[in-house]
TORKOL-4160 file (C-alpha; in steps of 0.2 Angstrom, whole numbers, padded with zeros to 4 digits, m for minus):
467
<pt num="1" X="0310" Y="m0269" Z="0172"/>
<pt num="2" X="0318" Y="m0255" Z="0165"/>
<pt num="3" X="0310" Y="m0238" Z="0167"/>
<pt num="4" X="0314" Y="m0223" Z="0156"/>
<pt num="5" X="0316" Y="m0205" Z="0162"/>
<pt num="6" X="0315" Y="m0192" Z="0148"/>
<pt num="7" X="0321" Y="m0174" Z="0152"/>
<pt num="8" X="0314" Y="m0158" Z="0143"/>
<pt num="9" X="0323" Y="m0142" Z="0144"/>
<pt num="10" X="0313" Y="m0126" Z="0143"/>
<pt num="11" X="0329" Y="m0116" Z="0138"/>
<pt num="12" X="0331" Y="m0128" Z="0122"/>
<pt num="13" X="0318" Y="m0125" Z="0109"/>
<pt num="14" X="0323" Y="m0141" Z="0100"/>
<pt num="15" X="0320" Y="m0150" Z="0116"/>
<pt num="16" X="0303" Y="m0143" Z="0118"/>
<pt num="17" X="0298" Y="m0148" Z="0100"/>
<pt num="18" X="0304" Y="m0165" Z="0103"/>
<pt num="19" X="0294" Y="m0167" Z="0119"/>
<pt num="20" X="0279" Y="m0159" Z="0110"/>
<pt num="21" X="0280" Y="m0174" Z="0098"/>
<pt num="22" X="0282" Y="m0186" Z="0112"/>
<pt num="23" X="0267" Y="m0181" Z="0121"/>
<pt num="24" X="0258" Y="m0184" Z="0104"/>
<pt num="25" X="0265" Y="m0200" Z="0101"/>
<pt num="26" X="0261" Y="m0210" Z="0116"/>
<pt num="27" X="0246" Y="m0211" Z="0128"/>
<pt num="28" X="0252" Y="m0202" Z="0143"/>
<pt num="29" X="0243" Y="m0198" Z="0160"/>
<pt num="30" X="0246" Y="m0180" Z="0166"/>
<pt num="31" X="0251" Y="m0179" Z="0184"/>
<pt num="32" X="0256" Y="m0165" Z="0196"/>
<pt num="33" X="0271" Y="m0165" Z="0208"/>
<pt num="34" X="0270" Y="m0152" Z="0221"/>
<pt num="35" X="0285" Y="m0158" Z="0231"/>
<pt num="36" X="0298" Y="m0150" Z="0218"/>
<pt num="37" X="0299" Y="m0133" Z="0209"/>
<pt num="38" X="0292" Y="m0132" Z="0192"/>
<pt num="39" X="0310" Y="m0126" Z="0187"/>
<pt num="40" X="0317" Y="m0143" Z="0194"/>
<pt num="41" X="0306" Y="m0155" Z="0186"/>
<pt num="42" X="0291" Y="m0153" Z="0198"/>
<pt num="43" X="0273" Y="m0146" Z="0193"/>
<pt num="44" X="0265" Y="m0155" Z="0178"/>
<pt num="45" X="0275" Y="m0171" Z="0172"/>
<pt num="46" X="0269" Y="m0185" Z="0162"/>
<pt num="47" X="0268" Y="m0205" Z="0164"/>
<pt num="48" X="0266" Y="m0219" Z="0151"/>
<pt num="49" X="0270" Y="m0237" Z="0149"/>
<pt num="50" X="0288" Y="m0239" Z="0156"/>
<pt num="51" X="0293" Y="m0220" Z="0153"/>
<pt num="52" X="0290" Y="m0202" Z="0163"/>
<pt num="53" X="0293" Y="m0186" Z="0156"/>
<pt num="54" X="0298" Y="m0170" Z="0166"/>
<pt num="55" X="0303" Y="m0153" Z="0162"/>
<pt num="56" X="0316" Y="m0142" Z="0168"/>
<pt num="57" X="0320" Y="m0123" Z="0165"/>
<pt num="58" X="0338" Y="m0125" Z="0165"/>
<pt num="59" X="0349" Y="m0131" Z="0150"/>
<pt num="60" X="0353" Y="m0151" Z="0152"/>
<pt num="61" X="0371" Y="m0148" Z="0153"/>
<pt num="62" X="0368" Y="m0138" Z="0170"/>
<pt num="63" X="0357" Y="m0151" Z="0178"/>
<pt num="64" X="0363" Y="m0161" Z="0193"/>
<pt num="65" X="0356" Y="m0179" Z="0197"/>
<pt num="66" X="0341" Y="m0176" Z="0186"/>
<pt num="67" X="0336" Y="m0193" Z="0189"/>
<pt num="68" X="0332" Y="m0189" Z="0207"/>
<pt num="69" X="0316" Y="m0179" Z="0201"/>
<pt num="70" X="0308" Y="m0194" Z="0193"/>
<pt num="71" X="0296" Y="m0205" Z="0202"/>
<pt num="72" X="0298" Y="m0221" Z="0192"/>
<pt num="73" X="0315" Y="m0224" Z="0199"/>
<pt num="74" X="0323" Y="m0223" Z="0181"/>
<pt num="75" X="0336" Y="m0237" Z="0174"/>
<pt num="76" X="0339" Y="m0226" Z="0160"/>
<pt num="77" X="0338" Y="m0206" Z="0156"/>
<pt num="78" X="0337" Y="m0198" Z="0140"/>
<pt num="79" X="0340" Y="m0180" Z="0137"/>
<pt num="80" X="0330" Y="m0174" Z="0123"/>
<pt num="81" X="0342" Y="m0160" Z="0116"/>
<pt num="82" X="0347" Y="m0149" Z="0101"/>
<pt num="83" X="0363" Y="m0152" Z="0092"/>
<pt num="84" X="0374" Y="m0137" Z="0086"/>
<pt num="85" X="0387" Y="m0137" Z="0073"/>
<pt num="86" X="0391" Y="m0135" Z="0054"/>
<pt num="87" X="0385" Y="m0152" Z="0051"/>
<pt num="88" X="0368" Y="m0149" Z="0042"/>
<pt num="89" X="0353" Y="m0161" Z="0047"/>
<pt num="90" X="0359" Y="m0174" Z="0059"/>
<pt num="91" X="0351" Y="m0184" Z="0072"/>
<pt num="92" X="0365" Y="m0190" Z="0085"/>
<pt num="93" X="0367" Y="m0198" Z="0101"/>
<pt num="94" X="0382" Y="m0197" Z="0114"/>
<pt num="95" X="0387" Y="m0199" Z="0133"/>
<pt num="96" X="0391" Y="m0185" Z="0144"/>
<pt num="97" X="0407" Y="m0181" Z="0154"/>
<pt num="98" X="0424" Y="m0171" Z="0154"/>
<pt num="99" X="0440" Y="m0181" Z="0151"/>
<pt num="100" X="0449" Y="m0164" Z="0155"/>
<pt num="101" X="0442" Y="m0147" Z="0160"/>
<pt num="102" X="0424" Y="m0144" Z="0163"/>
<pt num="103" X="0420" Y="m0130" Z="0150"/>
<pt num="104" X="0402" Y="m0134" Z="0147"/>
<pt num="105" X="0394" Y="m0141" Z="0163"/>
<pt num="106" X="0399" Y="m0154" Z="0175"/>
<pt num="107" X="0414" Y="m0158" Z="0184"/>
<pt num="108" X="0431" Y="m0158" Z="0177"/>
<pt num="109" X="0439" Y="m0176" Z="0175"/>
<pt num="110" X="0422" Y="m0184" Z="0178"/>
<pt num="111" X="0410" Y="m0195" Z="0167"/>
<pt num="112" X="0392" Y="m0199" Z="0169"/>
<pt num="113" X="0386" Y="m0217" Z="0169"/>
<pt num="114" X="0385" Y="m0222" Z="0150"/>
<pt num="115" X="0372" Y="m0233" Z="0141"/>
<pt num="116" X="0381" Y="m0242" Z="0127"/>
<pt num="117" X="0367" Y="m0254" Z="0124"/>
<pt num="118" X="0353" Y="m0240" Z="0123"/>
<pt num="119" X="0365" Y="m0229" Z="0111"/>
<pt num="120" X="0367" Y="m0245" Z="0099"/>
<pt num="121" X="0347" Y="m0246" Z="0099"/>
<pt num="122" X="0345" Y="m0226" Z="0097"/>
<pt num="123" X="0355" Y="m0226" Z="0081"/>
<pt num="124" X="0345" Y="m0241" Z="0074"/>
<pt num="125" X="0330" Y="m0232" Z="0079"/>
<pt num="126" X="0337" Y="m0216" Z="0071"/>
<pt num="127" X="0341" Y="m0225" Z="0055"/>
<pt num="128" X="0322" Y="m0231" Z="0055"/>
<pt num="129" X="0314" Y="m0214" Z="0058"/>
<pt num="130" X="0325" Y="m0201" Z="0051"/>
<pt num="131" X="0319" Y="m0190" Z="0037"/>
<pt num="132" X="0329" Y="m0194" Z="0020"/>
<pt num="133" X="0338" Y="m0177" Z="0022"/>
<pt num="134" X="0345" Y="m0181" Z="0039"/>
<pt num="135" X="0360" Y="m0191" Z="0042"/>
<pt num="136" X="0363" Y="m0201" Z="0058"/>
<pt num="137" X="0378" Y="m0202" Z="0069"/>
<pt num="138" X="0386" Y="m0204" Z="0086"/>
<pt num="139" X="0398" Y="m0192" Z="0096"/>
<pt num="140" X="0412" Y="m0194" Z="0107"/>
<pt num="141" X="0410" Y="m0189" Z="0126"/>
<pt num="142" X="0408" Y="m0172" Z="0129"/>
<pt num="143" X="0400" Y="m0159" Z="0141"/>
<pt num="144" X="0389" Y="m0160" Z="0157"/>
<pt num="145" X="0381" Y="m0166" Z="0167"/>
<pt num="146" X="0393" Y="m0178" Z="0175"/>
<pt num="147" X="0382" Y="m0184" Z="0189"/>
<pt num="148" X="0365" Y="m0190" Z="0182"/>
<pt num="149" X="0359" Y="m0203" Z="0195"/>
<pt num="150" X="0357" Y="m0217" Z="0182"/>
<pt num="151" X="0364" Y="m0223" Z="0165"/>
<pt num="152" X="0360" Y="m0208" Z="0152"/>
<pt num="153" X="0363" Y="m0203" Z="0135"/>
<pt num="154" X="0358" Y="m0187" Z="0124"/>
<pt num="155" X="0346" Y="m0190" Z="0109"/>
<pt num="156" X="0349" Y="m0174" Z="0098"/>
<pt num="157" X="0341" Y="m0165" Z="0084"/>
<pt num="158" X="0353" Y="m0154" Z="0075"/>
<pt num="159" X="0361" Y="m0144" Z="0069"/>
<pt num="160" X="0353" Y="m0126" Z="0067"/>
<pt num="161" X="0338" Y="m0116" Z="0068"/>
<pt num="162" X="0329" Y="m0124" Z="0052"/>
<pt num="163" X="0331" Y="m0142" Z="0061"/>
<pt num="164" X="0327" Y="m0136" Z="0079"/>
<pt num="165" X="0310" Y="m0130" Z="0072"/>
<pt num="166" X="0308" Y="m0145" Z="0060"/>
<pt num="167" X="0292" Y="m0156" Z="0064"/>
<pt num="168" X="0298" Y="m0172" Z="0054"/>
<pt num="169" X="0315" Y="m0171" Z="0063"/>
<pt num="170" X="0308" Y="m0167" Z="0080"/>
<pt num="171" X="0295" Y="m0183" Z="0077"/>
<pt num="172" X="0310" Y="m0194" Z="0072"/>
<pt num="173" X="0320" Y="m0190" Z="0089"/>
<pt num="174" X="0304" Y="m0193" Z="0099"/>
<pt num="175" X="0299" Y="m0209" Z="0090"/>
<pt num="176" X="0317" Y="m0216" Z="0093"/>
<pt num="177" X="0317" Y="m0210" Z="0111"/>
<pt num="178" X="0301" Y="m0220" Z="0114"/>
<pt num="179" X="0309" Y="m0235" Z="0107"/>
<pt num="180" X="0321" Y="m0236" Z="0122"/>
<pt num="181" X="0306" Y="m0240" Z="0133"/>
<pt num="182" X="0311" Y="m0258" Z="0138"/>
<pt num="183" X="0330" Y="m0257" Z="0132"/>
<pt num="184" X="0342" Y="m0261" Z="0146"/>
<pt num="185" X="0357" Y="m0248" Z="0147"/>
<pt num="186" X="0370" Y="m0260" Z="0146"/>
<pt num="187" X="0374" Y="m0276" Z="0137"/>
<pt num="188" X="0374" Y="m0292" Z="0146"/>
<pt num="189" X="0391" Y="m0301" Z="0146"/>
<pt num="190" X="0391" Y="m0319" Z="0136"/>
<pt num="191" X="0397" Y="m0332" Z="0148"/>
<pt num="192" X="0407" Y="m0346" Z="0141"/>
<pt num="193" X="0394" Y="m0359" Z="0141"/>
<pt num="194" X="0382" Y="m0347" Z="0130"/>
<pt num="195" X="0385" Y="m0355" Z="0114"/>
<pt num="196" X="0370" Y="m0350" Z="0105"/>
<pt num="197" X="0368" Y="m0350" Z="0086"/>
<pt num="198" X="0380" Y="m0337" Z="0078"/>
<pt num="199" X="0374" Y="m0320" Z="0070"/>
<pt num="200" X="0357" Y="m0321" Z="0079"/>
<pt num="201" X="0356" Y="m0302" Z="0085"/>
<pt num="202" X="0339" Y="m0306" Z="0094"/>
<pt num="203" X="0347" Y="m0318" Z="0106"/>
<pt num="204" X="0365" Y="m0313" Z="0107"/>
<pt num="205" X="0369" Y="m0298" Z="0117"/>
<pt num="206" X="0382" Y="m0285" Z="0112"/>
<pt num="207" X="0397" Y="m0283" Z="0122"/>
<pt num="208" X="0404" Y="m0266" Z="0127"/>
<pt num="209" X="0420" Y="m0256" Z="0124"/>
<pt num="210" X="0429" Y="m0240" Z="0128"/>
<pt num="211" X="0436" Y="m0229" Z="0114"/>
<pt num="212" X="0451" Y="m0217" Z="0113"/>
<pt num="213" X="0456" Y="m0206" Z="0100"/>
<pt num="214" X="0448" Y="m0202" Z="0083"/>
<pt num="215" X="0438" Y="m0186" Z="0078"/>
<pt num="216" X="0422" Y="m0180" Z="0087"/>
<pt num="217" X="0409" Y="m0189" Z="0077"/>
<pt num="218" X="0418" Y="m0205" Z="0080"/>
<pt num="219" X="0416" Y="m0214" Z="0064"/>
<pt num="220" X="0425" Y="m0228" Z="0068"/>
<pt num="221" X="0417" Y="m0232" Z="0084"/>
<pt num="222" X="0400" Y="m0229" Z="0075"/>
<pt num="223" X="0405" Y="m0243" Z="0062"/>
<pt num="224" X="0409" Y="m0255" Z="0076"/>
<pt num="225" X="0391" Y="m0252" Z="0083"/>
<pt num="226" X="0382" Y="m0255" Z="0067"/>
<pt num="227" X="0392" Y="m0268" Z="0059"/>
<pt num="228" X="0397" Y="m0280" Z="0075"/>
<pt num="229" X="0388" Y="m0286" Z="0091"/>
<pt num="230" X="0400" Y="m0274" Z="0101"/>
<pt num="231" X="0393" Y="m0259" Z="0109"/>
<pt num="232" X="0403" Y="m0243" Z="0113"/>
<pt num="233" X="0402" Y="m0234" Z="0130"/>
<pt num="234" X="0412" Y="m0218" Z="0132"/>
<pt num="235" X="0423" Y="m0212" Z="0119"/>
<pt num="236" X="0437" Y="m0199" Z="0121"/>
<pt num="237" X="0441" Y="m0190" Z="0104"/>
<pt num="238" X="0458" Y="m0184" Z="0101"/>
<pt num="239" X="0453" Y="m0166" Z="0106"/>
<pt num="240" X="0447" Y="m0173" Z="0124"/>
<pt num="241" X="0464" Y="m0183" Z="0126"/>
<pt num="242" X="0473" Y="m0167" Z="0122"/>
<pt num="243" X="0463" Y="m0157" Z="0134"/>
<pt num="244" X="0466" Y="m0171" Z="0147"/>
<pt num="245" X="0485" Y="m0168" Z="0145"/>
<pt num="246" X="0496" Y="m0181" Z="0151"/>
<pt num="247" X="0486" Y="m0198" Z="0153"/>
<pt num="248" X="0496" Y="m0204" Z="0169"/>
<pt num="249" X="0491" Y="m0189" Z="0179"/>
<pt num="250" X="0473" Y="m0192" Z="0175"/>
<pt num="251" X="0473" Y="m0210" Z="0178"/>
<pt num="252" X="0457" Y="m0209" Z="0188"/>
<pt num="253" X="0447" Y="m0202" Z="0174"/>
<pt num="254" X="0452" Y="m0216" Z="0162"/>
<pt num="255" X="0449" Y="m0229" Z="0176"/>
<pt num="256" X="0430" Y="m0221" Z="0178"/>
<pt num="257" X="0428" Y="m0222" Z="0158"/>
<pt num="258" X="0429" Y="m0241" Z="0160"/>
<pt num="259" X="0418" Y="m0241" Z="0176"/>
<pt num="260" X="0405" Y="m0229" Z="0169"/>
<pt num="261" X="0403" Y="m0239" Z="0153"/>
<pt num="262" X="0403" Y="m0256" Z="0161"/>
<pt num="263" X="0418" Y="m0261" Z="0151"/>
<pt num="264" X="0434" Y="m0271" Z="0151"/>
<pt num="265" X="0440" Y="m0269" Z="0134"/>
<pt num="266" X="0448" Y="m0253" Z="0126"/>
<pt num="267" X="0450" Y="m0249" Z="0106"/>
<pt num="268" X="0462" Y="m0234" Z="0102"/>
<pt num="269" X="0459" Y="m0224" Z="0086"/>
<pt num="270" X="0476" Y="m0218" Z="0081"/>
<pt num="271" X="0494" Y="m0218" Z="0090"/>
<pt num="272" X="0494" Y="m0214" Z="0108"/>
<pt num="273" X="0510" Y="m0223" Z="0115"/>
<pt num="274" X="0507" Y="m0213" Z="0132"/>
<pt num="275" X="0490" Y="m0217" Z="0134"/>
<pt num="276" X="0494" Y="m0235" Z="0130"/>
<pt num="277" X="0506" Y="m0237" Z="0143"/>
<pt num="278" X="0494" Y="m0230" Z="0156"/>
<pt num="279" X="0481" Y="m0242" Z="0150"/>
<pt num="280" X="0493" Y="m0256" Z="0152"/>
<pt num="281" X="0493" Y="m0252" Z="0171"/>
<pt num="282" X="0473" Y="m0252" Z="0171"/>
<pt num="283" X="0462" Y="m0267" Z="0173"/>
<pt num="284" X="0458" Y="m0268" Z="0154"/>
<pt num="285" X="0463" Y="m0276" Z="0139"/>
<pt num="286" X="0467" Y="m0266" Z="0123"/>
<pt num="287" X="0463" Y="m0274" Z="0107"/>
<pt num="288" X="0462" Y="m0268" Z="0089"/>
<pt num="289" X="0447" Y="m0267" Z="0077"/>
<pt num="290" X="0451" Y="m0283" Z="0068"/>
<pt num="291" X="0450" Y="m0292" Z="0085"/>
<pt num="292" X="0433" Y="m0285" Z="0089"/>
<pt num="293" X="0426" Y="m0289" Z="0072"/>
<pt num="294" X="0433" Y="m0306" Z="0071"/>
<pt num="295" X="0427" Y="m0310" Z="0088"/>
<pt num="296" X="0411" Y="m0302" Z="0087"/>
<pt num="297" X="0397" Y="m0311" Z="0096"/>
<pt num="298" X="0408" Y="m0326" Z="0101"/>
<pt num="299" X="0410" Y="m0330" Z="0120"/>
<pt num="300" X="0427" Y="m0323" Z="0127"/>
<pt num="301" X="0433" Y="m0338" Z="0135"/>
<pt num="302" X="0432" Y="m0348" Z="0119"/>
<pt num="303" X="0442" Y="m0334" Z="0111"/>
<pt num="304" X="0455" Y="m0335" Z="0124"/>
<pt num="305" X="0457" Y="m0354" Z="0122"/>
<pt num="306" X="0458" Y="m0352" Z="0103"/>
<pt num="307" X="0472" Y="m0338" Z="0104"/>
<pt num="308" X="0480" Y="m0350" Z="0116"/>
<pt num="309" X="0481" Y="m0365" Z="0105"/>
<pt num="310" X="0481" Y="m0356" Z="0088"/>
<pt num="311" X="0489" Y="m0340" Z="0089"/>
<pt num="312" X="0483" Y="m0322" Z="0090"/>
<pt num="313" X="0469" Y="m0314" Z="0079"/>
<pt num="314" X="0481" Y="m0301" Z="0076"/>
<pt num="315" X="0493" Y="m0314" Z="0068"/>
<pt num="316" X="0481" Y="m0322" Z="0057"/>
<pt num="317" X="0470" Y="m0333" Z="0066"/>
<pt num="318" X="0450" Y="m0332" Z="0060"/>
<pt num="319" X="0435" Y="m0340" Z="0066"/>
<pt num="320" X="0424" Y="m0352" Z="0058"/>
<pt num="321" X="0404" Y="m0356" Z="0061"/>
<pt num="322" X="0406" Y="m0369" Z="0075"/>
<pt num="323" X="0405" Y="m0365" Z="0093"/>
<pt num="324" X="0411" Y="m0377" Z="0106"/>
<pt num="325" X="0414" Y="m0377" Z="0126"/>
<pt num="326" X="0432" Y="m0385" Z="0122"/>
<pt num="327" X="0442" Y="m0388" Z="0106"/>
<pt num="328" X="0454" Y="m0400" Z="0098"/>
<pt num="329" X="0467" Y="m0394" Z="0086"/>
<pt num="330" X="0470" Y="m0403" Z="0069"/>
<pt num="331" X="0482" Y="m0402" Z="0055"/>
<pt num="332" X="0475" Y="m0400" Z="0038"/>
<pt num="333" X="0483" Y="m0408" Z="0024"/>
<pt num="334" X="0493" Y="m0395" Z="0015"/>
<pt num="335" X="0496" Y="m0402" Z="m0002"/>
<pt num="336" X="0479" Y="m0405" Z="m0004"/>
<pt num="337" X="0473" Y="m0388" Z="0003"/>
<pt num="338" X="0486" Y="m0379" Z="m0007"/>
<pt num="339" X="0480" Y="m0387" Z="m0023"/>
<pt num="340" X="0461" Y="m0385" Z="m0019"/>
<pt num="341" X="0465" Y="m0366" Z="m0014"/>
<pt num="342" X="0474" Y="m0364" Z="m0031"/>
<pt num="343" X="0457" Y="m0370" Z="m0040"/>
<pt num="344" X="0444" Y="m0361" Z="m0029"/>
<pt num="345" X="0451" Y="m0352" Z="m0014"/>
<pt num="346" X="0434" Y="m0345" Z="m0009"/>
<pt num="347" X="0425" Y="m0361" Z="m0009"/>
<pt num="348" X="0439" Y="m0368" Z="0002"/>
<pt num="349" X="0437" Y="m0355" Z="0014"/>
<pt num="350" X="0419" Y="m0357" Z="0015"/>
<pt num="351" X="0422" Y="m0376" Z="0018"/>
<pt num="352" X="0434" Y="m0373" Z="0031"/>
<pt num="353" X="0424" Y="m0360" Z="0040"/>
<pt num="354" X="0409" Y="m0371" Z="0040"/>
<pt num="355" X="0418" Y="m0385" Z="0049"/>
<pt num="356" X="0429" Y="m0377" Z="0062"/>
<pt num="357" X="0429" Y="m0365" Z="0077"/>
<pt num="358" X="0444" Y="m0357" Z="0070"/>
<pt num="359" X="0458" Y="m0358" Z="0059"/>
<pt num="360" X="0475" Y="m0350" Z="0055"/>
<pt num="361" X="0478" Y="m0341" Z="0039"/>
<pt num="362" X="0492" Y="m0335" Z="0027"/>
<pt num="363" X="0497" Y="m0322" Z="0014"/>
<pt num="364" X="0489" Y="m0308" Z="0025"/>
<pt num="365" X="0474" Y="m0318" Z="0029"/>
<pt num="366" X="0470" Y="m0321" Z="0010"/>
<pt num="367" X="0473" Y="m0340" Z="0012"/>
<pt num="368" X="0468" Y="m0353" Z="0024"/>
<pt num="369" X="0483" Y="m0361" Z="0034"/>
<pt num="370" X="0487" Y="m0378" Z="0039"/>
<pt num="371" X="0480" Y="m0379" Z="0057"/>
<pt num="372" X="0462" Y="m0378" Z="0063"/>
<pt num="373" X="0452" Y="m0380" Z="0079"/>
<pt num="374" X="0437" Y="m0391" Z="0079"/>
<pt num="375" X="0425" Y="m0394" Z="0093"/>
<pt num="376" X="0432" Y="m0409" Z="0106"/>
<pt num="377" X="0421" Y="m0424" Z="0107"/>
<pt num="378" X="0422" Y="m0437" Z="0120"/>
<pt num="379" X="0417" Y="m0450" Z="0107"/>
<pt num="380" X="0427" Y="m0464" Z="0100"/>
<pt num="381" X="0444" Y="m0459" Z="0092"/>
<pt num="382" X="0435" Y="m0463" Z="0075"/>
<pt num="383" X="0422" Y="m0451" Z="0078"/>
<pt num="384" X="0435" Y="m0439" Z="0085"/>
<pt num="385" X="0442" Y="m0437" Z="0067"/>
<pt num="386" X="0425" Y="m0436" Z="0059"/>
<pt num="387" X="0428" Y="m0415" Z="0056"/>
<pt num="388" X="0444" Y="m0418" Z="0049"/>
<pt num="389" X="0437" Y="m0432" Z="0038"/>
<pt num="390" X="0423" Y="m0421" Z="0033"/>
<pt num="391" X="0434" Y="m0406" Z="0028"/>
<pt num="392" X="0445" Y="m0418" Z="0018"/>
<pt num="393" X="0430" Y="m0425" Z="0008"/>
<pt num="394" X="0423" Y="m0407" Z="0004"/>
<pt num="395" X="0441" Y="m0401" Z="m0002"/>
<pt num="396" X="0442" Y="m0417" Z="m0014"/>
<pt num="397" X="0425" Y="m0411" Z="m0022"/>
<pt num="398" X="0436" Y="m0394" Z="m0026"/>
<pt num="399" X="0447" Y="m0405" Z="m0036"/>
<pt num="400" X="0434" Y="m0410" Z="m0047"/>
<pt num="401" X="0434" Y="m0394" Z="m0056"/>
<pt num="402" X="0451" Y="m0397" Z="m0062"/>
<pt num="403" X="0453" Y="m0417" Z="m0062"/>
<pt num="404" X="0443" Y="m0430" Z="m0072"/>
<pt num="405" X="0440" Y="m0443" Z="m0057"/>
<pt num="406" X="0445" Y="m0439" Z="m0039"/>
<pt num="407" X="0442" Y="m0453" Z="m0025"/>
<pt num="408" X="0446" Y="m0452" Z="m0007"/>
<pt num="409" X="0457" Y="m0467" Z="0000"/>
<pt num="410" X="0462" Y="m0472" Z="0018"/>
<pt num="411" X="0477" Y="m0460" Z="0020"/>
<pt num="412" X="0477" Y="m0452" Z="0002"/>
<pt num="413" X="0466" Y="m0442" Z="m0011"/>
<pt num="414" X="0469" Y="m0449" Z="m0029"/>
<pt num="415" X="0466" Y="m0436" Z="m0043"/>
<pt num="416" X="0466" Y="m0442" Z="m0060"/>
<pt num="417" X="0467" Y="m0433" Z="m0076"/>
<pt num="418" X="0472" Y="m0433" Z="m0095"/>
<pt num="419" X="0481" Y="m0417" Z="m0098"/>
<pt num="420" X="0493" Y="m0409" Z="m0109"/>
<pt num="421" X="0512" Y="m0418" Z="m0108"/>
<pt num="422" X="0527" Y="m0407" Z="m0113"/>
<pt num="423" X="0538" Y="m0422" Z="m0116"/>
<pt num="424" X="0526" Y="m0428" Z="m0129"/>
<pt num="425" X="0524" Y="m0411" Z="m0138"/>
<pt num="426" X="0543" Y="m0410" Z="m0138"/>
<pt num="427" X="0543" Y="m0429" Z="m0146"/>
<pt num="428" X="0533" Y="m0422" Z="m0160"/>
<pt num="429" X="0543" Y="m0407" Z="m0164"/>
<pt num="430" X="0533" Y="m0394" Z="m0156"/>
<pt num="431" X="0545" Y="m0380" Z="m0150"/>
<pt num="432" X="0542" Y="m0373" Z="m0132"/>
<pt num="433" X="0533" Y="m0357" Z="m0132"/>
<pt num="434" X="0516" Y="m0350" Z="m0136"/>
<pt num="435" X="0511" Y="m0366" Z="m0146"/>
<pt num="436" X="0513" Y="m0377" Z="m0129"/>
<pt num="437" X="0501" Y="m0365" Z="m0122"/>
<pt num="438" X="0489" Y="m0367" Z="m0136"/>
<pt num="439" X="0490" Y="m0386" Z="m0135"/>
<pt num="440" X="0486" Y="m0386" Z="m0117"/>
<pt num="441" X="0472" Y="m0375" Z="m0120"/>
<pt num="442" X="0464" Y="m0389" Z="m0131"/>
<pt num="443" X="0469" Y="m0380" Z="m0148"/>
<pt num="444" X="0478" Y="m0389" Z="m0162"/>
<pt num="445" X="0494" Y="m0381" Z="m0170"/>
<pt num="446" X="0504" Y="m0381" Z="m0185"/>
<pt num="447" X="0523" Y="m0387" Z="m0185"/>
<pt num="448" X="0531" Y="m0388" Z="m0202"/>
<pt num="449" X="0515" Y="m0389" Z="m0211"/>
<pt num="450" X="0509" Y="m0403" Z="m0201"/>
<pt num="451" X="0493" Y="m0401" Z="m0189"/>
<pt num="452" X="0496" Y="m0407" Z="m0171"/>
<pt num="453" X="0480" Y="m0410" Z="m0162"/>
<pt num="454" X="0479" Y="m0408" Z="m0144"/>
<pt num="455" X="0475" Y="m0426" Z="m0141"/>
<pt num="456" X="0492" Y="m0432" Z="m0149"/>
<pt num="457" X="0501" Y="m0423" Z="m0134"/>
<pt num="458" X="0490" Y="m0429" Z="m0120"/>
<pt num="459" X="0494" Y="m0441" Z="m0106"/>
<pt num="460" X="0485" Y="m0448" Z="m0091"/>
<pt num="461" X="0492" Y="m0442" Z="m0074"/>
<pt num="462" X="0489" Y="m0446" Z="m0057"/>
<pt num="463" X="0492" Y="m0434" Z="m0042"/>
<pt num="464" X="0491" Y="m0441" Z="m0025"/>
<pt num="465" X="0488" Y="m0430" Z="m0009"/>
<pt num="466" X="0493" Y="m0438" Z="0007"/>
<pt num="467" X="0480" Y="m0434" Z="0021"/>
């Protein structure tokens, strides 16, 4: 069972106000710890269901292993804190550590254990409880402490005197902290056989990445947390990477970022070629934002199987709605697919997504390509072709918007229509040009004083699409 430790700093009035609201918001039992000095979390402290609150004299950034002060053997520790900056009313969260020199607490080149899943939940709670005038955001990793004793994060009220004294802002932070009771600091990894229904955020856990680059308030990484099923651990913004200096000389802190975030995947914001070279020697996978968004909550072993069979996500492979432990690659009928996309490309994409695990794309991802992966089956050969037949039948219905009659035969889709025939138009003396277009649109034209109706220049046409 998760147990939440909450740190109050008497040197931080925003922290005191937040914790005052915490004490009002929950049913706490007041206790006394005579084994520790009051200044170091002893004396009067508070317990409630799955949470413990202790007060310290020093600023949060100066504390060393504050988790040791708690009786609850915490699995997650939250620093209730102020945020300072020229950012207006802001509720924010971040992890602690130093990718380079230790200017504000902690040790240089050291990172505290992060809590990516908890930060994602904190942002959601901030969104729910923040007063209307407050923005909500996340920051890159900065300042101490670097040795907390368990996974931790800062929950901050900012960004100046007015907000630090604001009861509504302090209450919002307090409620968000209480919402972390029972929240695991880390996301569980999806195993290859975890093929749950897609996009169910109540049952599909987030995965975790480490971020490098970007500005201090990390908007790219925040969007990733908010819009996908990925969580983000430590983030080294541009300024932290510059303070770190040459990445190769600081490989230990880069490796620590993955260890402390319980992550194996890195996302870079910006161009950092030397860092990329260093990451190539670290046991991690460097991916792009497109890869993360496209993969989202899918089992990673399935993603690897799809990329090996169809090609890279960066090269246009996209995922459908089906999940499977194993896949079969099929070819889609190109002529039928091309004609259907010319009629209704959005509907075609919906059809292919609904019946495939993944598929190739063309034209920068805007059009469905000619190959797809479908769930592999141990059934008869006829049943094994069922996904392809289903896709063909659905694509055939798209043609009905253009053709008068469409039918699916054994190896062909046959589409029939009565349409404007340029040869017939020329025979009755209609000159090529705008009048061809008028007749094709179903309107009559006049040639040398004679009216030519669209019916006179229409002919039956049959198109066949091999499948």
